[in-house]
C-alpha positions in Angstrom: -32.6 -18.9 -153.3 -31.7 -16.3 -150.3 -28.6 -15.0 -149.3 -27.2 -13.5 -146.2 -24.1 -11.3 -146.6 -21.0 -12.0 -144.8 -18.9 -8.9 -143.9 -15.8 -8.5 -142.4 -13.8 -5.1 -141.8 -10.0 -4.0 -141.7 -10.3 -0.7 -139.9 -7.3 1.7 -140.5 -6.4 4.4 -137.5 -3.9 6.7 -137.1 -2.0 7.0 -134.1 -1.5 9.9 -131.7 2.0 10.2 -131.5 4.4 12.9 -132.2 6.7 10.9 -134.0 6.0 8.4 -136.8 6.4 4.8 -136.6 10.3 4.2 -137.2 12.0 7.7 -137.4 11.7 10.5 -135.5 9.8 12.8 -138.5 7.1 14.8 -136.9 3.5 12.9 -137.3 1.6 16.4 -137.5 1.7 16.6 -141.1 -1.8 18.1 -141.5 -1.4 21.5 -143.2 2.0 21.1 -143.8 3.8 22.1 -147.2 4.1 18.4 -149.0 7.3 16.9 -148.4 8.3 18.9 -145.4 8.2 16.0 -142.8 10.4 13.2 -144.8 13.9 12.0 -143.9 15.9 9.1 -145.3 14.4 6.4 -143.5 10.5 7.8 -144.4 11.9 7.7 -148.3 13.6 4.4 -147.9 16.9 5.3 -148.8 19.5 2.6 -148.9 20.9 2.2 -145.7 18.4 4.0 -143.4 17.6 2.1 -140.5 14.3 2.1 -138.4 13.8 2.5 -135.0 10.5 1.6 -133.4 8.4 3.9 -131.8 7.4 2.6 -128.2 4.5 4.5 -127.8 2.7 3.5 -130.6 3.2 0.2 -129.7 2.3 0.7 -126.4 -1.3 2.2 -127.7 -1.7 -0.2 -129.8 -1.7 -2.7 -126.8 -3.8 -0.5 -124.9 -6.4 -0.4 -127.8 -6.0 -4.5 -127.7 -6.5 -4.7 -123.9 -9.9 -2.6 -124.7 -11.1 -5.1 -127.0 -10.7 -8.0 -125.0 -7.8 -9.0 -127.0 -4.9 -11.6 -125.8 -1.5 -10.1 -125.8 1.0 -12.8 -126.7 4.8 -12.8 -125.0 6.2 -12.2 -128.1 5.6 -10.1 -131.5 7.5 -9.1 -134.6 7.5 -7.3 -137.8 7.7 -8.2 -141.4 8.0 -6.8 -144.6 4.9 -6.6 -146.8 6.0 -6.5 -150.5 4.4 -5.0 -152.8 5.5 -2.1 -155.4 3.1 0.8 -155.6 4.1 4.9 -155.9 3.2 5.3 -152.6 5.7 3.0 -150.9 9.3 4.5 -151.9 10.8 1.0 -149.7 8.8 -1.4 -152.2 7.7 -2.8 -149.1 5.7 -1.9 -145.9 6.8 -2.8 -142.4 3.8 -4.5 -141.0 3.0 -7.8 -138.8 2.2 -11.0 -140.2 2.3 -14.1 -138.5 3.4 -12.8 -134.9 0.7 -9.4 -134.2 1.0 -7.5 -131.1 -2.5 -9.2 -129.9 -5.0 -11.3 -131.5 -8.8 -13.2 -130.5 -11.2 -10.2 -129.3 -14.1 -8.5 -129.8 -16.6 -6.0 -129.4 -19.9 -5.6 -128.3 -22.6 -3.8 -130.5 -26.3 -2.7 -129.5 -28.3 -3.4 -132.6 -31.7 -2.4 -131.6 -32.0 -4.0 -127.6 -30.2 -7.3 -128.9 -25.8 -7.3 -127.9 -24.4 -9.0 -130.1 -20.4 -10.1 -129.9 -18.6 -9.1 -132.9 -15.1 -11.0 -133.3 -11.7 -8.9 -133.6 -9.2 -11.3 -134.8 -6.1 -9.1 -134.1 -4.7 -5.8 -133.6 -1.4 -4.9 -135.3 0.6 -2.2 -135.8 2.6 -1.0 -139.2 3.0 2.2 -141.1 1.0 4.5 -143.0 2.0 5.1 -146.8 2.6 8.5 -149.0 0.1 10.0 -150.5 -0.6 10.6 -153.9 -2.4 13.3 -156.1 -3.5 12.8 -160.0 -3.6 16.1 -161.9 -4.4 14.9 -165.5 -1.6 12.9 -167.0 0.8 13.9 -163.8 0.6 12.2 -160.5 2.4 13.4 -157.4 3.6 12.2 -154.2 3.3 14.0 -150.5 5.7 11.6 -148.3 4.3 14.0 -145.1 2.1 10.9 -144.1 4.4 8.2 -145.3 5.6 6.1 -141.7 3.0 7.8 -139.6 1.6 4.3 -136.7 -1.0 3.1 -138.7 -3.2 0.5 -136.0 -5.1 -2.3 -138.0 -7.8 -4.0 -136.3 -9.3 -6.4 -138.2 -12.7 -8.4 -137.6 -14.1 -11.7 -138.4 -16.2 -11.9 -141.0 -19.1 -12.3 -138.6 -21.7 -9.2 -139.2 -24.4 -10.2 -141.2 -25.8 -6.8 -142.4 -24.8 -3.4 -143.2 -26.5 -2.0 -140.3 -24.0 -4.1 -138.0 -20.9 -3.1 -139.9 -22.0 0.5 -139.1 -22.8 -0.4 -135.5 -19.5 -2.3 -135.0 -17.5 0.7 -137.0 -19.0 3.5 -134.7 -18.0 1.5 -131.9 -14.8 0.7 -132.9 -14.1 4.5 -133.5 -16.0 5.6 -130.3 -13.4 3.3 -128.7 -10.6 4.7 -129.9 -11.5 8.1 -128.8 -12.2 7.5 -125.4 -8.4 5.8 -125.1 -7.0 8.9 -126.5 -4.8 7.0 -129.1 -6.7 8.0 -132.5 -8.5 11.0 -133.2 -10.7 8.9 -135.5 -11.1 11.9 -138.0 -12.0 10.2 -141.3 -12.2 13.5 -143.1 -8.6 14.1 -142.3 -7.8 10.5 -143.2 -7.0 9.2 -139.7 -9.3 6.1 -140.0 -10.1 4.5 -143.3 -12.0 0.6 -143.8 -11.8 -1.9 -146.0 -14.5 -4.2 -146.1 -14.9 -8.0 -147.2 -18.3 -8.6 -148.5 -19.2 -12.2 -149.6 -22.5 -13.8 -150.0 -24.0 -17.4 -148.7 -27.2 -19.1 -148.9 -29.2 -18.4 -146.2 -28.6 -20.7 -143.1 -25.8 -21.9 -144.0 -22.8 -21.5 -141.9 -20.2 -22.1 -144.2 -17.9 -19.1 -145.6 -18.5 -18.2 -149.4 -16.0 -19.6 -151.6 -14.7 -16.1 -152.9 -14.9 -12.5 -151.4 -14.6 -8.8 -153.0 -12.2 -6.4 -150.8 -12.9 -2.9 -151.3 -10.3 -0.8 -150.3 -9.4 2.8 -149.0 -13.3 3.7 -147.6 -12.2 7.2 -146.2 -16.0 7.6 -144.3 -18.2 5.8 -142.5 -21.2 6.7 -145.1 -18.4 5.5 -148.1 -18.4 2.0 -146.0 -21.9 1.9 -145.8 -22.9 2.4 -149.2 -19.9 0.1 -150.7 -21.4 -2.5 -149.0 -25.0 -2.3 -150.1 -24.0 -2.0 -153.5 -21.8 -5.0 -153.4 -24.1 -7.2 -151.7 -27.1 -6.1 -154.4 -24.3 -6.6 -157.4 -23.3 -10.1 -155.7 -26.7 -11.1 -155.3 -27.8 -10.2 -158.7 -24.4 -12.2 -160.0 -25.7 -15.6 -158.1 -29.2 -15.4 -158.8 -28.7 -15.3 -162.4 -26.0 -18.4 -162.2 -22.7 -16.4 -162.2 -20.0 -16.7 -160.0 -18.4 -14.1 -157.9 -15.0 -13.5 -158.6 -12.4 -13.0 -155.9 -10.8 -9.3 -156.6 -10.0 -6.1 -155.1 -12.1 -3.2 -155.8 -12.2 0.5 -155.5 -15.2 3.1 -154.5 -16.5 5.6 -157.1 -17.9 7.7 -154.8 -19.5 10.1 -157.6 -21.1 7.2 -159.0 -22.1 5.3 -155.8 -21.1 2.1 -157.1 -17.8 -0.2 -157.1 -14.9 -1.3 -159.9 -12.5 -3.4 -160.3 -8.9 -2.8 -158.9 -7.1 -5.9 -159.1 -7.8 -9.7 -158.6 -7.3 -10.1 -155.1 -4.2 -11.2 -153.4 -3.3 -13.7 -151.1 -0.7 -13.9 -148.3 1.8 -15.2 -150.2 1.8 -12.5 -153.1 3.0 -10.1 -150.8 5.9 -12.6 -149.9 6.0 -11.4 -146.2 9.1 -12.2 -144.4 10.9 -11.0 -141.2 11.9 -7.3 -140.9 15.7 -7.8 -140.8 16.6 -4.4 -139.3 13.9 -4.5 -136.3 14.5 -7.1 -133.2 11.6 -9.2 -132.4 9.6 -7.4 -129.2 9.3 -9.3 -126.4 6.0 -7.9 -124.2 6.6 -9.0 -120.6 3.5 -9.7 -118.6 4.7 -6.6 -116.2 4.4 -4.5 -119.2 1.1 -5.6 -120.2 -0.2 -5.2 -116.6 1.5 -1.6 -116.8 -0.7 -0.6 -119.7 -3.7 -2.5 -118.6 -3.7 0.1 -115.3 -4.1 3.2 -118.1 -7.6 1.9 -119.3 -9.6 4.7 -119.2 -13.5 4.0 -118.2 -15.1 2.7 -121.6 -18.6 4.1 -123.5 -20.3 0.7 -122.1 -19.0 0.7 -118.5 -19.5 4.4 -118.3 -23.1 3.8 -119.6 -24.1 1.3 -117.2 -22.6 3.4 -114.5 -24.8 6.7 -115.7 -27.7 4.2 -115.2 -27.3 2.1 -112.3 -25.7 4.5 -109.9 -27.1 8.1 -111.3 -30.3 6.4 -112.4 -30.2 7.7 -116.0 -32.4 6.1 -118.8 -30.9 4.4 -121.3 -31.4 6.8 -123.8 -30.0 9.4 -121.5 -26.7 7.6 -120.8 -26.0 6.5 -124.5 -26.3 9.8 -125.9 -23.8 11.7 -123.1 -21.4 8.5 -123.4 -21.4 8.7 -127.2 -18.6 11.2 -127.2 -16.1 11.1 -124.6 -15.7 15.1 -124.1 -19.6 15.1 -123.7 -19.5 12.6 -120.9 -16.6 14.1 -119.1 -18.4 17.4 -119.2 -21.6 15.7 -117.9 -19.3 14.2 -114.9 -17.7 17.5 -113.9 -21.0 18.8 -114.4 -22.9 16.1 -111.8 -19.8 16.5 -109.7 -20.0 20.3 -108.9 -23.8 19.6 -108.3 -23.7 17.2 -105.6 -22.3 19.3 -102.9 -26.0 21.6 -103.6 -27.6 18.3 -104.3 -28.8 19.0 -107.9 -29.8 15.3 -109.2 -28.2 14.0 -112.2 -31.5 13.7 -114.0 -31.7 17.7 -114.1 -28.5 18.0 -115.2 -28.6 15.4 -117.7 -32.1 17.6 -119.2 -30.0 20.2 -119.6 -27.6 18.6 -121.5 -29.2 16.6 -123.9 -32.1 19.2 -124.4 -31.1 22.6 -124.7 -27.0 22.4 -124.9 -27.5 19.8 -127.4 -29.9 22.0 -129.0 -27.8 25.2 -129.1 -25.2 23.1 -130.5 -26.5 21.8 -133.3 -27.9 25.3 -134.1 -24.5 26.7 -134.0 -22.8 23.9 -135.5 -20.5 23.8 -132.6 -19.0 21.0 -130.6 -18.5 20.7 -127.1 -15.1 22.2 -127.0 -17.1 25.5 -128.1 -19.2 25.8 -125.2 -18.8 28.7 -123.3 -20.6 27.3 -120.3 -18.7 25.8 -117.6 -19.6 22.4 -116.3 -20.7 23.7 -112.5 -22.4 26.4 -113.9 -25.3 24.1 -115.4 -25.9 22.9 -111.2 -25.9 26.5 -110.6 -29.5 26.7 -112.8 -30.4 24.4 -111.8 -30.1 25.3 -107.8 -32.0 28.6 -109.0 -35.1 26.6 -110.1 -34.8 24.6 -107.3 -34.9 27.7 -104.9 -37.8 29.5 -106.6 -35.9 31.9 -107.7 -36.4 31.6 -111.7 -39.4 29.5 -113.3 -38.2 26.6 -115.6 -39.3 29.0 -118.2 -36.9 31.8 -117.3 -34.4 29.2 -116.8 -34.3 28.5 -120.5 -33.6 32.3 -121.4 -31.3 32.4 -118.9 -29.1 29.1 -120.5 -29.1 31.0 -124.1 -27.5 33.8 -122.7 -25.2 31.8 -120.6 -24.4 29.8 -123.7 -23.6 32.7 -125.6 -21.9 34.7 -123.1 -20.4 32.4 -120.7 -21.8 34.4 -117.9 -22.9 33.0 -114.3 -26.7 32.3 -114.3 -27.0 34.4 -111.3 -25.7 37.3 -112.8 -28.0 36.7 -115.7 -30.5 37.0 -113.5 -29.8 40.0 -111.9 -28.4 42.3 -114.6 -31.9 41.7 -116.4 -34.1 41.4 -113.2 -35.4 38.2 -114.1 -36.0 36.5 -110.6 -39.3 34.9 -110.0 -42.4 37.0 -108.7 -43.4 34.9 -105.9 -45.3 37.9 -104.0 -48.7 37.0 -104.1 -50.3 40.8 -104.1 -48.3 41.1 -107.2 -49.8 38.2 -109.0 -52.8 38.4 -107.8 -53.2 41.6 -109.4 -51.8 40.5 -112.6 -54.5 37.6 -112.5 -57.2 40.1 -112.0 -56.1 42.0 -115.2 -56.2 38.8 -117.2 -59.7 38.0 -116.5 -60.8 41.5 -117.0 -59.2 41.3 -120.7 -60.7 37.8 -121.5 -64.7 38.0 -120.5 -65.2 35.7 -123.3 -62.7 32.9 -121.6 -64.2 33.4 -118.3 -67.5 32.9 -119.7 -66.4 29.4 -121.4 -65.1 28.4 -118.1 -68.1 29.7 -116.1 -70.4 27.6 -118.4 -68.6 24.4 -117.8 -65.4 24.5 -120.0 -62.9 24.4 -117.3 -59.9 23.5 -119.6 -60.1 26.9 -120.4 -58.4 27.9 -117.0 -55.0 26.4 -118.9 -55.2 29.0 -121.5 -55.6 32.2 -118.7 -52.9 30.9 -116.5 -50.9 30.8 -119.7 -51.9 34.8 -120.3 -50.9 35.4 -116.5 -47.3 34.0 -117.6 -47.1 35.9 -120.5 -48.2 38.8 -119.2 -45.8 38.4 -116.2 -43.0 37.9 -118.8 -42.7 34.2 -117.4 -41.6 35.4 -114.4 -45.0 34.7 -112.2 -44.6 31.8 -110.0 -46.4 29.4 -112.1 -47.6 27.5 -109.3 -49.1 30.5 -107.5 -50.1 32.0 -110.4 -52.2 28.5 -111.3 -53.8 28.5 -107.7 -55.2 32.3 -107.9 -56.6 32.0 -111.4 -58.6 29.2 -109.9 -59.5 30.8 -107.0 -60.8 33.4 -108.8 -62.5 31.9 -111.0 -64.2 29.7 -108.9 -65.1 32.6 -106.6 -67.1 34.1 -109.8 -68.6 30.5 -110.4 -70.3 30.2 -107.0 -71.6 34.1 -107.5 -72.8 33.1 -110.6 
């Protein structure tokens, strides 16, 4: 029997608030000495009372609106009870039956096929402390405890690892566009939990048991864990066995899952309303005010770049992949409008030379020294005939290295294009004299050799000869020699 996977993802994203979820401790704990961002509330001390971080609530609603979720009139926090060392209170403040949002979706593009992945809910909770294991000892750092953590729960409607990957990438992209989370997986700001099961191909029923793989700290780990579990469960079902419902960990070194515990159900957590926090009333006016903050999201931006600026789907896709690059491109286009510089020309510089140099040097867009307005300035020099495309690439490299304006570089290095007819004619005559064999081949009927001779003219002029004029004069001289013969 053939099986198809059924995958649901729970994505945890730390929110970019200055303080923690339920106290005034700084949430900017990265690099801080252990246990220096903690207070009685973080430590779960008796009598310590939590207070709600309003910005974290607004960020969660903003995210939910970006995912087209419904925002209910009321929400509440609950105690999720389980006893682990990283939860000093013995419970986590989360949301259970009245979350901040429900019933949304994200669109993914799988090789041209647009698919809607349901988002069951986006809710808010607190992060846990961090454990460090050193041989027989375990150490705990409370700095992360209580940091606002948004949980985005998908519907189990993904049926391939590729769909899960595309969903995760799109979700992270939207969070970064909103500015609510860094999405930095290397720093633990975004983590995955995957629920994976198999069902007979063609069936519409969910499998009776599923496996949850916890604490996947990278997109790569999530992909490999899903691939491994699909292969493992397929082998069990095809051999006549039964997949047990359990919670698994991921062993990166061995590239395999391992059993942690039997899978808990909601009743195992003994949820009950958090008695120290009031129920949240979410007014429609508040929702409207938050909705007004929604920026142009990736799909909308990509559509605008294609319809309004005439970019290809590929160019629009790579430019909008990261918000910082999309913003850089928009500023460059705005600067070029007054000079009549086409957006396509700017896109060519961004997706070509800029991306190449960034990749070579391992730099992000924030480290680029070229101001957005300098790209249309450079293209204007090409359009006016001041420099050739070849020279423009040389100028671009120096702009990247120094941040200097293109005109300044052209002037300082004497790179202006040679458009003087007499000067180029002398170079052409020199090239023809130095390449008698190729001239003879042209006269013998191999007319494509003229491209080589034009290239030699450009080389002799160090790329500064006007290429159109160089081609015209080479062909004129060769035709004259042909008529004599």
